[in-house]
VMD Tcl script that draws the C-alpha trace (Angstrom):
set ca {
  {-2.44 -0.48 1.64}
  {-4.73 -2.70 -0.19}
  {-7.10 0.16 -0.79}
  {-4.22 2.30 -2.32}
  {-3.17 -0.65 -4.49}
  {-6.57 -1.20 -5.80}
  {-7.04 2.57 -6.56}
  {-4.02 2.43 -8.94}
  {-4.90 -0.91 -10.24}
  {-1.67 -2.59 -9.26}
  {-0.91 -6.20 -8.26}
  {0.94 -7.13 -5.06}
  {3.80 -8.21 -7.14}
  {3.84 -4.93 -9.05}
  {3.83 -2.91 -5.78}
  {6.66 -5.16 -4.27}
  {8.83 -4.59 -7.42}
  {8.36 -0.85 -7.59}
  {9.02 -0.46 -3.87}
  {11.90 -2.96 -3.82}
  {10.74 -5.53 -1.33}
  {9.89 -9.17 -1.87}
  {6.45 -10.07 -2.81}
  {6.14 -12.18 0.34}
  {7.13 -9.23 2.50}
  {4.42 -6.97 0.78}
  {1.88 -9.74 1.11}
  {2.60 -10.05 4.77}
  {2.36 -6.31 5.22}
  {-0.90 -5.98 3.34}
  {-2.54 -8.93 5.25}
  {-1.40 -7.50 8.59}
  {0.80 -10.37 9.42}
  {3.64 -8.09 10.05}
  {3.57 -4.49 11.30}
  {4.62 -2.10 8.58}
  {6.88 0.74 9.65}
  {5.10 4.05 9.17}
  {7.96 5.39 6.98}
  {7.43 2.38 4.67}
  {3.65 2.99 4.53}
  {4.21 6.67 3.85}
  {6.72 5.98 1.17}
  {4.53 3.36 -0.63}
  {1.66 5.81 -0.68}
  {3.65 8.51 -2.13}
  {6.17 6.76 -4.39}
  {4.10 3.81 -5.56}
  {0.40 4.82 -5.28}
  {1.00 8.54 -5.83}
  {-1.47 9.28 -3.19}
  {-1.39 10.85 0.30}
  {-2.43 8.71 3.27}
  {-5.32 11.15 3.87}
  {-6.63 10.38 0.22}
  {-6.65 6.59 0.99}
  {-8.42 7.17 4.34}
  {-11.11 9.15 2.48}
  {-11.76 6.37 0.17}
  {-11.98 3.83 2.96}
  {-14.42 6.21 4.91}
  {-16.59 6.42 1.73}
  {-16.91 2.74 1.43}
  {-18.25 2.52 4.98}
}
mol new
graphics top color blue
foreach p $ca { graphics top sphere $p radius 0.5 }
foreach p [lrange $ca 0 end-1] q [lrange $ca 1 end] { graphics top cylinder $p $q radius 0.2 }
display resetview
């Protein structure tokens, strides 16, 4: 999720506000403190980042 957020140039606060969760919840998701339901990951990618999960995975692969 951090990669998608960075691609779009958003802050954690902005993502949380757009998606409708608390900033703390989003921070915990992004850090991996709490497991994120797949439906939420998919929705954030599509609705907030305007990217598919595969597009984000491709960016991560390119960084490795």
